[in-house]
N, C-alpha and C positions, 0 to 999 in steps of 0.2 A: 504493499499499499504506499503511495506516495503522499507525504503531508504537506502542508503549506502554513506559512505564517498568518496568524490572524491579524485582525486590526489592532488590538491592544499590543501586540508584539511588534506590529510595524511602527507604532507610536513610540515604544520604548528605544527602537533604533534611530529616531531622529536625533541628530547631533552626533551619532557614532561614526567613526572614521569609515569611509565607504570600502575601504579594503576589508575590514571586519565584517562589515555588513554582507559583502559579497561572500565570504566565506559562511556565515550563518544562513545565508539564503541557499547556498549549495548544499549545506549540510542537512536542512530540513527535508530537502528532496530525496536524500538517500538514506536518512535516518530509519532505523527499525522500530523506533518509538517516537510518538509525537513529543514535541516540547515547545515551551512558550519562552519568549525573552522576557524573564522576570524583571531584569533591570538592565538599563543601557547606560545613557549618560545620567549624571547625578549632580544636584546643586551641592554646595558647600554645606547647607543647612540640612540637606537629605543625609549627607555623609556623616556629619556631626551626631545627628539622631542614631544612626546605624552603630557608630562607635560606642555612644553611650548605652546602647540596648545590648551591646556585646556581639552584634552581628557582623561587624567589620572590626578590624584591628588596627587600622591607620586612618589618618587624615590626608594621607599621600596617595589616595587610591586613583587608578587608572581610569575609573569611571568618571571622575572629575574632568578628564580631558577627552572623554568620548572615545577612549582606547580600550574599553572593556564592556563585557557583556556577562549576565548570568543567565545560563540557559537550565530551565527546570523542566523535568519530565511532566507531561500532561497527560494523566491516566485517569479513566472512569470520570472524566470531567473535572478533575482537580489537578492542581500543581502537587507533585509528589516529590519529596526528597528522598527517593529510594535508590540506594547505591547501585543495585544491578542496573537499573535503567539509566542512571547517571553515566555509568560506563558505556552504555550503549550511545548515548548522546556524544560523549567524548570520542567514541570511535568514529561518528559521523563527522565530528569537527576535525579529527586527525585527517581522515580521508580528504575532506574538502580543503584543508589548509594546504595539504601536499599538492592537489590538484590545482589549486588557485595559486600556488607558490607565494603563499603569504605567512610569514613567520608568526607563529602563535604560542603563547605560553599558556598552560593549563594549571589551575589552582591546586592540583594534587602532586604536581612536580615543578617546583618553583626554580629549580637550578638548571633545567633544560627546556629546549623548545619542544613543544608538543610534536612538530613536524619531525624532529630527530629521534623520537622514541620508537620502540617497537621494530627496530630494524631486524630484518629477516622474517617477519611475520608476513606471509604471503596470502594466507586465508582471511578475508575480512571478518568472517564469522568469529575468528579467533581474536580479534582486536580488543574487545571488552575485557576479556580475561588478561592479555597481555598488558593492557592499561592499568588494570587493577594491580598487577604484579610490578609495574613501574611505580605506582604509588606507594606500594609496601617498601620497595628498594628505597625510594626517597626518604621514607620515614626511618629507615635504618641508617641511612646516610647523615641524616639530620634529627637525632634524637632530641626531644625537648618539646617545647610549646608551640611548634608550628601548627598552623590552622588548615587542614585539608578541605579545600573549597571546591568540591568536584564540580559545581555547575558555573565556575568562573573560568572565563577565557579572556585573555588580552593580546592585543597586538604589540609585537616586538618591533620596535623602531631599529633599522639596521643603517 
């Protein structure tokens, strides 16, 4: 089944860098699960509230610059922060970022580009498990208070 972005998701993409929008639009068309753009660009006040509530860890968010999106699985009519489906969305973003040749960073592996992960995985159906393994490997490399943010994707400027 091919999914498409709804009006609310398109509204969230207003002000987001067009390279990142291109990757998101390509990802929704190949994703095995539906997803919504929960957050695109943010105001300073929106970011401040998220930090105060503990949903974000920094006031230096890429959302403030229009260089980040949060993509949340949309299942049974609701946004769901369910990890198996988050990995499915990440797999679609991985494939789209590589196809579009746009460097993306993923919120579960902060020290590498999403585009560079899962080298050697040739079966797209294996990507969700491979991305889960990449996230676990990141946690092993960076023990401590890191915040695994599976729905978060940001543009890497080169």
